[in-house]
N, CA and C atoms as an extended XYZ file, in Angstrom:
327
Properties=species:S:1:pos:R:3:atomname:S:1:resname:S:1:resid:I:1 pbc="F F F"
N        -5.480        1.785       15.667 N   GLU     1
C        -6.020        0.572       15.073 CA  GLU     1
C        -6.277       -0.478       16.156 C   GLU     1
N        -5.330       -0.608       17.071 N   PHE     2
C        -5.454       -1.645       18.095 CA  PHE     2
C        -6.570       -1.317       19.084 C   PHE     2
N        -6.684       -0.058       19.460 N   THR     3
C        -7.767        0.373       20.349 CA  THR     3
C        -9.114        0.219       19.651 C   THR     3
N        -9.166        0.595       18.372 N   HIS     4
C       -10.392        0.469       17.593 CA  HIS     4
C       -10.927       -0.957       17.638 C   HIS     4
N       -10.051       -1.931       17.466 N   LYS     5
C       -10.464       -3.335       17.475 CA  LYS     5
C       -11.089       -3.733       18.810 C   LYS     5
N       -10.594       -3.153       19.883 N   LEU     6
C       -11.088       -3.508       21.221 CA  LEU     6
C       -12.452       -2.917       21.540 C   LEU     6
N       -12.752       -1.725       21.020 N   VAL     7
C       -13.969       -1.020       21.442 CA  VAL     7
C       -14.914       -0.666       20.294 C   VAL     7
N       -14.693       -1.232       19.110 N   LYS     8
C       -15.487       -0.846       17.927 CA  LYS     8
C       -16.977       -1.145       18.060 C   LYS     8
N       -17.352       -2.050       18.940 N   ASP     9
C       -18.770       -2.368       19.102 CA  ASP     9
C       -19.508       -1.327       19.934 C   ASP     9
N       -18.783       -0.499       20.645 N   ASP    10
C       -19.398        0.472       21.542 CA  ASP    10
C       -19.362        1.906       21.021 C   ASP    10
N       -18.478        2.180       20.061 N   PHE    11
C       -18.275        3.543       19.598 CA  PHE    11
C       -18.335        3.633       18.083 C   PHE    11
N       -18.608        4.844       17.597 N   VAL    12
C       -18.543        5.151       16.175 CA  VAL    12
C       -17.183        5.795       15.926 C   VAL    12
N       -16.498        5.303       14.915 N   PHE    13
C       -15.194        5.820       14.531 CA  PHE    13
C       -15.231        6.254       13.076 C   PHE    13
N       -14.312        7.115       12.722 N   ARG    14
C       -14.082        7.448       11.322 CA  ARG    14
C       -12.650        7.041       11.002 C   ARG    14
N       -12.498        6.221        9.971 N   LYS    15
C       -11.155        5.843        9.521 CA  LYS    15
C       -10.507        7.094        8.945 C   LYS    15
N        -9.297        7.394        9.406 N   LEU    16
C        -8.625        8.616        8.983 CA  LEU    16
C        -7.504        8.402        7.986 C   LEU    16
N        -6.755        7.320        8.139 N   ASP    17
C        -5.600        7.163        7.264 CA  ASP    17
C        -4.942        5.821        7.515 C   ASP    17
N        -4.047        5.489        6.621 N   ARG    18
C        -3.165        4.331        6.759 CA  ARG    18
C        -1.753        4.901        6.659 C   ARG    18
N        -1.006        4.828        7.768 N   VAL    19
C         0.301        5.481        7.807 CA  VAL    19
C         1.395        4.524        8.257 C   VAL    19
N         2.579        4.865        7.845 N   ARG    20
C         3.771        4.168        8.310 CA  ARG    20
C         4.631        5.241        8.967 C   ARG    20
N         4.972        5.032       10.226 N   VAL    21
C         5.773        6.022       10.929 CA  VAL    21
C         7.252        5.681       10.822 C   VAL    21
N         8.069        6.678       11.072 N   VAL    22
C         9.519        6.516       11.012 CA  VAL    22
C         9.944        5.383       11.935 C   VAL    22
N        10.781        4.500       11.415 N   GLY    23
C        11.303        3.403       12.213 CA  GLY    23
C        10.447        2.146       12.200 C   GLY    23
N         9.292        2.192       11.555 N   LYS    24
C         8.400        1.031       11.497 CA  LYS    24
C         8.235        0.593       10.052 C   LYS    24
N         8.075       -0.714        9.840 N   GLN    25
C         7.871       -1.251        8.495 CA  GLN    25
C         6.393       -1.373        8.157 C   GLN    25
N         5.591       -1.762        9.134 N   GLU    26
C         4.172       -1.991        8.885 CA  GLU    26
C         3.362       -0.722        9.056 C   GLU    26
N         2.389       -0.578        8.211 N   ALA    27
C         1.473        0.557        8.310 CA  ALA    27
C         0.375        0.238        9.313 C   ALA    27
N        -0.170        1.272        9.913 N   VAL    28
C        -1.304        1.119       10.819 CA  VAL    28
C        -2.425        2.028       10.345 C   VAL    28
N        -3.629        1.622       10.644 N   ILE    29
C        -4.791        2.444       10.335 CA  ILE    29
C        -5.076        3.287       11.564 C   ILE    29
N        -5.307        4.573       11.336 N   ILE    30
C        -5.657        5.444       12.446 CA  ILE    30
C        -7.118        5.865       12.305 C   ILE    30
N        -7.753        6.029       13.446 N   TYR    31
C        -9.178        6.336       13.515 CA  TYR    31
C        -9.415        7.559       14.377 C   TYR    31
N       -10.536        8.201       14.107 N   GLU    32
C       -11.028        9.288       14.938 CA  GLU    32
C       -12.240        8.759       15.704 C   GLU    32
N       -12.245        8.947       17.003 N   LEU    33
C       -13.396        8.576       17.815 CA  LEU    33
C       -14.453        9.651       17.633 C   LEU    33
N       -15.647        9.250       17.189 N   VAL    34
C       -16.715       10.204       16.914 CA  VAL    34
C       -17.692       10.281       18.075 C   VAL    34
N       -18.083        9.132       18.618 N   GLY    35
C       -19.034        9.131       19.730 CA  GLY    35
C       -19.540        7.736       20.021 C   GLY    35
N       -20.444        7.666       20.999 N   PHE    36
C       -21.051        6.393       21.352 CA  PHE    36
C       -22.001        5.936       20.245 C   PHE    36
N       -22.041        4.636       19.989 N   LYS    37
C       -23.016        4.104       19.036 CA  LYS    37
C       -24.414        4.436       19.550 C   LYS    37
N       -25.281        4.800       18.644 N   GLY    38
C       -26.642        5.167       19.000 CA  GLY    38
C       -26.806        6.632       19.357 C   GLY    38
N       -25.702        7.349       19.516 N   GLU    39
C       -25.768        8.770       19.867 CA  GLU    39
C       -25.242        9.691       18.765 C   GLU    39
N       -24.756        9.103       17.664 N   VAL    40
C       -24.253        9.890       16.544 CA  VAL    40
C       -25.376       10.030       15.531 C   VAL    40
N       -25.685       11.277       15.145 N   ASP    41
C       -26.838       11.510       14.268 CA  ASP    41
C       -26.584       11.039       12.836 C   ASP    41
N       -27.665       10.913       12.099 N   THR    42
C       -27.638       10.399       10.730 CA  THR    42
C       -26.768       11.253        9.814 C   THR    42
N       -26.835       12.569        9.962 N   GLU    43
C       -26.033       13.458        9.118 CA  GLU    43
C       -24.540       13.186        9.316 C   GLU    43
N       -24.119       13.024       10.561 N   GLN    44
C       -22.710       12.741       10.831 CA  GLN    44
C       -22.311       11.378       10.270 C   GLN    44
N       -23.192       10.386       10.402 N   LEU    45
C       -22.905        9.057        9.854 CA  LEU    45
C       -22.756        9.100        8.337 C   LEU    45
N       -23.574        9.932        7.672 N   GLU    46
C       -23.468       10.090        6.218 CA  GLU    46
C       -22.144       10.747        5.832 C   GLU    46
N       -21.704       11.733        6.615 N   LYS    47
C       -20.419       12.386        6.356 CA  LYS    47
C       -19.269       11.393        6.516 C   LYS    47
N       -19.371       10.567        7.549 N   ILE    48
C       -18.336        9.547        7.780 CA  ILE    48
C       -18.285        8.583        6.604 C   ILE    48
N       -19.452        8.137        6.161 N   SER    49
C       -19.529        7.200        5.046 CA  SER    49
C       -18.931        7.808        3.774 C   SER    49
N       -19.262        9.055        3.502 N   SER    50
C       -18.741        9.741        2.324 CA  SER    50
C       -17.224        9.905        2.419 C   SER    50
N       -16.736       10.324        3.574 N   PHE    51
C       -15.304       10.489        3.776 CA  PHE    51
C       -14.580        9.163        3.569 C   PHE    51
N       -15.105        8.092        4.156 N   GLU    52
C       -14.448        6.790        4.050 CA  GLU    52
C       -14.494        6.237        2.625 C   GLU    52
N       -15.531        6.586        1.865 N   LYS    53
C       -15.579        6.201        0.448 CA  LYS    53
C       -14.444        6.888       -0.306 C   LYS    53
N       -14.265        8.179       -0.044 N   ALA    54
C       -13.169        8.918       -0.680 CA  ALA    54
C       -11.821        8.366       -0.238 C   ALA    54
N       -11.715        7.996        1.025 N   LEU    55
C       -10.469        7.449        1.547 CA  LEU    55
C       -10.106        6.139        0.845 C   LEU    55
N       -11.080        5.288        0.615 N   GLU    56
C       -10.818        4.025       -0.092 CA  GLU    56
C       -10.361        4.287       -1.521 C   GLU    56
N       -10.962        5.265       -2.184 N   LEU    57
C       -10.526        5.640       -3.530 CA  LEU    57
C        -9.088        6.152       -3.505 C   LEU    57
N        -8.778        6.944       -2.504 N   TYR    58
C        -7.414        7.448       -2.315 CA  TYR    58
C        -6.438        6.291       -2.127 C   TYR    58
N        -6.793        5.330       -1.279 N   PHE    59
C        -5.931        4.162       -1.061 CA  PHE    59
C        -5.669        3.413       -2.369 C   PHE    59
N        -6.672        3.372       -3.238 N   LEU    60
C        -6.564        2.661       -4.519 CA  LEU    60
C        -5.838        3.468       -5.601 C   LEU    60
N        -5.494        4.714       -5.279 N   GLY    61
C        -4.812        5.551       -6.267 CA  GLY    61
C        -5.740        6.253       -7.229 C   GLY    61
N        -7.014        6.278       -6.908 N   GLU    62
C        -8.020        6.972       -7.732 CA  GLU    62
C        -8.128        8.413       -7.242 C   GLU    62
N        -7.058        9.194       -7.473 N   PHE    63
C        -6.944       10.513       -6.871 CA  PHE    63
C        -7.975       11.510       -7.385 C   PHE    63
N        -8.339       11.443       -8.666 N   ASP    64
C        -9.348       12.359       -9.208 CA  ASP    64
C       -10.695       12.152       -8.527 C   ASP    64
N       -11.103       10.887       -8.426 N   LEU    65
C       -12.388       10.589       -7.798 CA  LEU    65
C       -12.380       10.931       -6.316 C   LEU    65
N       -11.295       10.594       -5.639 N   ALA    66
C       -11.178       10.905       -4.209 CA  ALA    66
C       -11.202       12.413       -3.998 C   ALA    66
N       -10.488       13.139       -4.831 N   LEU    67
C       -10.422       14.593       -4.717 CA  LEU    67
C       -11.803       15.229       -4.846 C   LEU    67
N       -12.610       14.716       -5.764 N   ASN    68
C       -13.965       15.247       -5.930 CA  ASN    68
C       -14.786       15.117       -4.652 C   ASN    68
N       -14.651       14.004       -3.974 N   ILE    69
C       -15.414       13.795       -2.748 CA  ILE    69
C       -14.818       14.600       -1.592 C   ILE    69
N       -13.501       14.542       -1.436 N   PHE    70
C       -12.862       15.280       -0.336 CA  PHE    70
C       -13.098       16.779       -0.434 C   PHE    70
N       -13.199       17.310       -1.635 N   SER    71
C       -13.331       18.759       -1.799 CA  SER    71
C       -14.769       19.231       -1.949 C   SER    71
N       -15.730       18.313       -1.856 N   ASN    72
C       -17.117       18.734       -2.050 CA  ASN    72
C       -17.645       19.519       -0.850 C   ASN    72
N       -18.811       20.053       -1.004 N   GLU    73
C       -19.461       20.886        0.005 CA  GLU    73
C       -19.585       20.186        1.357 C   GLU    73
N       -19.821       18.891        1.326 N   LEU    74
C       -20.002       18.109        2.552 CA  LEU    74
C       -18.777       18.175        3.454 C   LEU    74
N       -17.595       18.253        2.860 N   HIS    75
C       -16.360       18.219        3.635 CA  HIS    75
C       -15.601       19.550        3.627 C   HIS    75
N       -16.261       20.621        3.191 N   SER    76
C       -15.547       21.885        3.020 CA  SER    76
C       -14.989       22.445        4.330 C   SER    76
N       -15.581       22.110        5.466 N   LEU    77
C       -15.094       22.602        6.753 CA  LEU    77
C       -14.285       21.554        7.509 C   LEU    77
N       -14.105       20.410        6.922 N   ASP    78
C       -13.414       19.296        7.568 CA  ASP    78
C       -11.908       19.433        7.346 C   ASP    78
N       -11.154       19.679        8.420 N   LYS    79
C        -9.707       19.884        8.301 CA  LYS    79
C        -9.006       18.636        7.767 C   LYS    79
N        -9.475       17.464        8.134 N   THR    80
C        -8.857       16.230        7.651 CA  THR    80
C        -9.073       16.075        6.154 C   THR    80
N       -10.276       16.382        5.681 N   ALA    81
C       -10.539       16.310        4.236 CA  ALA    81
C        -9.631       17.279        3.485 C   ALA    81
N        -9.371       18.441        4.070 N   LYS    82
C        -8.483       19.412        3.423 CA  LYS    82
C        -7.068       18.855        3.290 C   LYS    82
N        -6.624       18.080        4.271 N   VAL    83
C        -5.312       17.429        4.181 CA  VAL    83
C        -5.289       16.491        2.983 C   VAL    83
N        -6.377       15.741        2.791 N   PHE    84
C        -6.425       14.788        1.687 CA  PHE    84
C        -6.569       15.479        0.335 C   PHE    84
N        -7.199       16.633        0.300 N   VAL    85
C        -7.242       17.416       -0.940 CA  VAL    85
C        -5.814       17.762       -1.350 C   VAL    85
N        -5.022       18.236       -0.390 N   LYS    86
C        -3.627       18.591       -0.682 CA  LYS    86
C        -2.825       17.367       -1.105 C   LYS    86
N        -3.022       16.255       -0.411 N   ARG    87
C        -2.291       15.035       -0.757 CA  ARG    87
C        -2.645       14.543       -2.147 C   ARG    87
N        -3.946       14.526       -2.465 N   CYS    88
C        -4.376       14.063       -3.799 CA  CYS    88
C        -3.746       14.920       -4.892 C   CYS    88
N        -3.763       16.220       -4.689 N   LYS    89
C        -3.172       17.119       -5.685 CA  LYS    89
C        -1.671       16.876       -5.797 C   LYS    89
N        -1.016       16.697       -4.676 N   TYR    90
C         0.421       16.416       -4.683 CA  TYR    90
C         0.722       15.113       -5.418 C   TYR    90
N        -0.031       14.068       -5.099 N   LEU    91
C         0.195       12.765       -5.730 CA  LEU    91
C        -0.110       12.795       -7.218 C   LEU    91
N        -1.118       13.555       -7.612 N   GLN    92
C        -1.435       13.691       -9.031 CA  GLN    92
C        -0.262       14.329       -9.783 C   GLN    92
N         0.335       15.332       -9.183 N   LEU    93
C         1.398       16.079       -9.860 CA  LEU    93
C         2.774       15.432       -9.756 C   LEU    93
N         3.057       14.763       -8.661 N   ASN    94
C         4.425       14.340       -8.385 CA  ASN    94
C         4.688       12.846       -8.428 C   ASN    94
N         3.731       12.071       -8.042 N   GLN    95
C         4.036       10.648       -7.912 CA  GLN    95
C         3.178        9.800       -8.823 C   GLN    95
N         1.915       10.074       -8.794 N   GLY    96
C         0.992        9.298       -9.604 CA  GLY    96
C         0.711        7.934       -9.004 C   GLY    96
N        -0.275        7.289       -9.561 N   ALA    97
C        -0.740        6.009       -9.025 CA  ALA    97
C         0.237        4.865       -9.273 C   ALA    97
N         1.135        5.005      -10.225 N   LYS    98
C         2.006        3.880      -10.564 CA  LYS    98
C         2.905        3.452       -9.415 C   LYS    98
N         3.338        4.388       -8.577 N   ASP    99
C         4.199        4.067       -7.443 CA  ASP    99
C         3.448        4.035       -6.117 C   ASP    99
N         2.194        4.276       -6.143 N   TRP   100
C         1.390        4.454       -4.940 CA  TRP   100
C         1.077        3.118       -4.275 C   TRP   100
N         1.324        3.014       -2.978 N   THR   101
C         1.030        1.797       -2.214 CA  THR   101
C        -0.207        1.953       -1.350 C   THR   101
N        -0.765        3.160       -1.312 N   GLY   102
C        -1.913        3.401       -0.445 CA  GLY   102
C        -1.517        3.733        0.980 C   GLY   102
N        -0.233        3.872        1.213 N   ILE   103
C         0.261        4.148        2.565 CA  ILE   103
C         1.033        5.456        2.554 C   ILE   103
N         0.656        6.358        3.417 N   TRP   104
C         1.367        7.620        3.567 CA  TRP   104
C         2.454        7.408        4.615 C   TRP   104
N         3.687        7.682        4.255 N   THR   105
C         4.795        7.503        5.192 CA  THR   105
C         5.062        8.814        5.907 C   THR   105
N         5.001        8.759        7.227 N   MET   106
C         5.246        9.943        8.048 CA  MET   106
C         6.754       10.157        8.139 C   MET   106
N         7.192       11.395        7.964 N   ASP   107
C         8.610       11.724        8.023 CA  ASP   107
C         9.112       11.905        9.449 C   ASP   107
N         8.181       12.205       10.358 N   SER   108
C         8.556       12.394       11.759 CA  SER   108
C         7.407       11.952       12.652 C   SER   108
N         7.727       11.665       13.905 N   LYS   109
C         6.699       11.220       14.848 CA  LYS   109
C         6.004       12.394       15.487 C   LYS   109
């Protein structure tokens, strides 16, 4: 998150998650560096936009809607989207939106 703020004008990033690590109280947003601005093609930018739309739904506890986007054809080969498919299914079955803060707590570093 901190690096992203420093160089966001020069690079394209994909927001990956909002996590809280062991021993920390505040959550941080983590990003994936995709490439230099102006060098990332339109198809990749559309995938990023779609992924981030699903991520926002996930943060809001809209697991059904997020799951539909994460599991669609566009993200079928995306390992990160597959992680979110598993998380959405887990949250639907075990926790539900009532206790959801939008932050995934990491059990280990």
